[in-house]
C-alpha positions as CSV (number, residue, x, y, z in Angstrom):
1,M,35.7,40.4,6.4
2,L,33.2,41.0,3.5
3,K,34.5,37.9,1.7
4,N,33.8,35.8,4.8
5,I,30.3,37.2,5.1
6,F,29.6,36.4,1.4
7,A,31.2,32.9,1.8
8,L,29.0,32.2,4.8
9,F,25.9,33.4,2.9
10,F,26.6,31.1,0.0
11,V,27.3,28.1,2.2
12,L,24.0,28.6,4.0
13,L,22.3,29.1,0.6
14,L,23.7,25.8,-0.7
15,A,22.8,24.0,2.5
16,G,19.2,25.2,2.1
17,C,19.1,24.0,-1.5
18,G,20.5,20.6,-0.5
19,S,18.1,19.9,2.4
20,A,15.2,17.6,1.8
21,G,11.7,18.8,1.9
22,G,8.8,16.9,3.6
23,K,9.1,14.3,6.2
24,K,10.3,10.7,5.8
25,V,7.6,8.1,6.0
26,T,8.3,5.1,8.2
27,D,4.9,3.8,9.1
28,F,3.0,2.6,6.0
29,S,0.2,0.8,8.0
30,E,-2.5,3.4,7.2
31,L,-1.1,4.4,3.8
32,S,-1.8,3.1,0.3
33,V,0.1,2.3,-2.9
34,G,-1.0,4.4,-5.9
35,Y,0.3,3.8,-9.4
36,G,-0.4,4.7,-13.1
37,W,1.2,4.8,-16.5
38,L,1.8,7.6,-19.0
39,D,2.7,7.5,-22.7
40,V,4.4,10.7,-23.7
41,S,5.2,9.7,-27.3
42,G,2.5,12.1,-28.7
43,V,4.0,15.3,-27.1
44,D,7.3,17.2,-27.3
45,A,8.8,15.5,-24.2
46,N,10.1,11.9,-24.8
47,T,11.3,11.4,-21.3
48,L,9.4,11.9,-18.1
49,D,11.1,13.3,-15.0
50,S,8.3,14.2,-12.6
51,V,4.6,13.4,-11.9
52,V,2.7,15.3,-9.3
53,I,-0.5,14.0,-7.7
54,F,-2.9,16.5,-6.0
55,Q,-5.0,15.6,-2.9
56,H,-8.5,17.1,-3.3
57,R,-10.1,15.8,-0.1
58,P,-9.7,16.1,2.8
59,L,-8.0,19.5,2.7
60,S,-4.3,19.2,3.6
61,E,-1.4,21.5,4.3
62,T,0.7,19.4,1.9
63,P,-1.6,18.4,-0.9
64,Y,1.1,17.8,-3.6
65,Y,2.6,14.3,-3.9
66,H,5.8,14.0,-6.0
67,V,5.8,10.3,-7.0
68,A,8.5,7.9,-8.3
69,V,8.8,7.8,-12.1
70,E,10.6,5.2,-14.2
71,K,10.7,4.2,-17.8
72,F,8.6,1.2,-18.3
73,E,7.6,-0.6,-21.5
74,S,6.8,2.2,-24.1
75,G,5.9,4.8,-21.5
76,F,6.5,5.8,-17.9
77,L,5.3,4.1,-14.7
78,Y,4.7,6.4,-11.7
79,Y,3.9,5.3,-8.1
80,S,4.0,6.1,-4.4
81,F,3.6,3.9,-1.3
82,A,2.5,6.9,0.8
83,F,-1.0,8.0,-0.1
84,P,-3.4,8.6,2.9
85,K,-7.1,8.3,2.7
86,G,-8.7,10.9,0.4
87,S,-9.4,11.9,-3.2
88,F,-6.5,12.3,-5.5
89,A,-5.9,13.2,-9.2
90,A,-2.9,13.8,-11.5
91,Y,-1.9,17.5,-11.3
92,S,1.1,17.7,-13.6
93,A,3.9,15.8,-15.5
94,E,7.2,17.2,-16.5
95,G,9.7,15.9,-19.0
96,Q,12.4,16.8,-21.6
97,S,13.2,15.9,-25.2
98,C,16.3,13.7,-25.2
99,L,18.4,12.0,-27.8
100,G,20.3,9.3,-26.1
101,I,21.9,10.9,-23.0
102,I,21.7,14.4,-24.5
103,C,18.6,16.3,-23.4
104,S,17.3,19.7,-24.4
105,N,17.3,22.4,-21.8
106,T,13.6,22.9,-22.3
107,I,11.4,21.4,-19.6
108,Y,7.9,20.6,-20.8
109,T,5.2,20.8,-18.2
110,Y,1.8,19.2,-18.8
111,R,-0.7,20.5,-16.2
112,F,-3.9,18.6,-15.8
113,G,-5.2,21.3,-13.4
114,K,-6.3,21.0,-9.8
115,Q,-9.8,20.0,-10.8
116,G,-8.5,18.0,-13.8
117,D,-10.9,16.2,-16.0
118,D,-10.9,13.1,-13.8
119,V,-7.5,12.3,-15.3
120,A,-5.8,9.7,-13.2
121,A,-8.3,10.2,-10.3
122,V,-8.9,7.8,-7.4
123,S,-10.6,7.9,-4.1
124,I,-8.8,6.0,-1.3
125,D,-11.1,4.9,1.4
126,Q,-8.9,2.3,3.1
127,P,-5.2,1.2,2.9
128,G,-4.6,-0.8,-0.2
129,V,-3.4,-0.7,-3.8
130,Y,-5.0,1.8,-6.2
131,H,-4.6,2.3,-10.0
132,F,-4.7,5.9,-11.3
133,G,-5.2,4.6,-14.8
134,D,-3.2,4.5,-18.0
135,Y,-3.1,7.6,-20.2
136,A,-1.4,8.9,-23.4
137,L,-0.7,12.6,-23.8
138,E,-1.5,13.9,-27.3
139,E,-0.8,17.4,-28.7
140,I,-3.6,19.5,-29.9
141,K,-2.9,21.6,-33.0
142,T,-2.7,25.3,-32.2
143,G,-1.8,28.4,-34.2
144,L,1.7,29.4,-35.0
145,F,2.1,31.9,-32.1
146,E,-0.1,30.0,-29.6
147,Q,1.2,28.0,-26.7
148,D,1.1,24.3,-27.3
149,K,-1.8,22.4,-25.8
150,F,-2.4,18.7,-25.0
151,K,-5.1,16.3,-24.0
152,A,-4.9,13.1,-21.9
153,V,-6.7,10.1,-23.5
154,P,-6.9,6.5,-22.3
155,A,-3.8,4.7,-23.5
156,K,-4.3,2.0,-26.1
157,S,-1.0,0.1,-25.6
158,A,-0.4,0.3,-21.8
159,P,1.2,-2.6,-19.9
160,T,-1.2,-4.7,-17.7
161,K,-1.8,-3.9,-14.1
162,K,0.0,-7.2,-13.3
163,Q,3.1,-6.1,-15.2
164,M,3.2,-2.7,-13.5
165,L,2.7,-4.2,-10.0
166,K,5.5,-6.7,-10.5
167,E,7.8,-3.8,-11.4
168,I,6.7,-1.8,-8.4
169,L,7.2,-4.9,-6.1
170,V,10.9,-4.8,-6.8
171,S,11.1,-1.3,-5.1
172,A,8.9,-2.4,-2.2
173,Q,11.0,-5.3,-0.9
174,D,12.4,-3.3,2.0
175,V,8.8,-2.2,3.1
176,P,7.2,-5.5,4.1
177,I,3.6,-4.2,4.6
178,V,3.7,-2.5,1.1
179,A,5.1,-5.7,-0.5
180,Q,2.4,-7.7,1.2
181,R,-0.3,-5.5,-0.2
182,I,1.1,-5.6,-3.7
183,K,1.4,-9.4,-3.6
184,A,-2.3,-9.6,-2.4
185,E,-3.3,-7.4,-5.3
186,L,-1.4,-9.6,-7.8
187,E,-3.2,-12.6,-6.4
188,K,-6.5,-10.9,-7.2
189,L,-5.3,-10.3,-10.8
190,Q,-4.6,-14.0,-11.5
């Protein structure tokens, strides 16, 4: 009897861990594409697993946006098709140090802070395509027993907006309104 109770508990626990958070977005008509690029070659992490964007205004019950991240050129492209109207900025980036397919078990978290320093900040006033900017993360020298620190500086060797949008367009093919907005933005960049 006790075994069955424990088994039921662990099944429910695993089911809770496997369930998705948030709601699935199906209507993109009032939402915007936001994208940016990060170079992490100047910090301990050499691969990026997560970028989180924080919504400053208007106040929201769900102000954190976990965006898609993919290796692109010599850094990492991050983007989402689902930003509503408001003010946004980068909140954090997480990554690991990897050698080939073998990664360390240390997850490096680079927090820009809720107020940030206008790092990767945009204000979305109407549905469209918005660029958060291109940044390189650089370590700041600290003492032997101090926690590592970093700063975000404008990237010197970032890919062009056109290159990034072409890459994002591949993922947007099954969302016609998003693909149309990206194509329109690409036309402006000609």
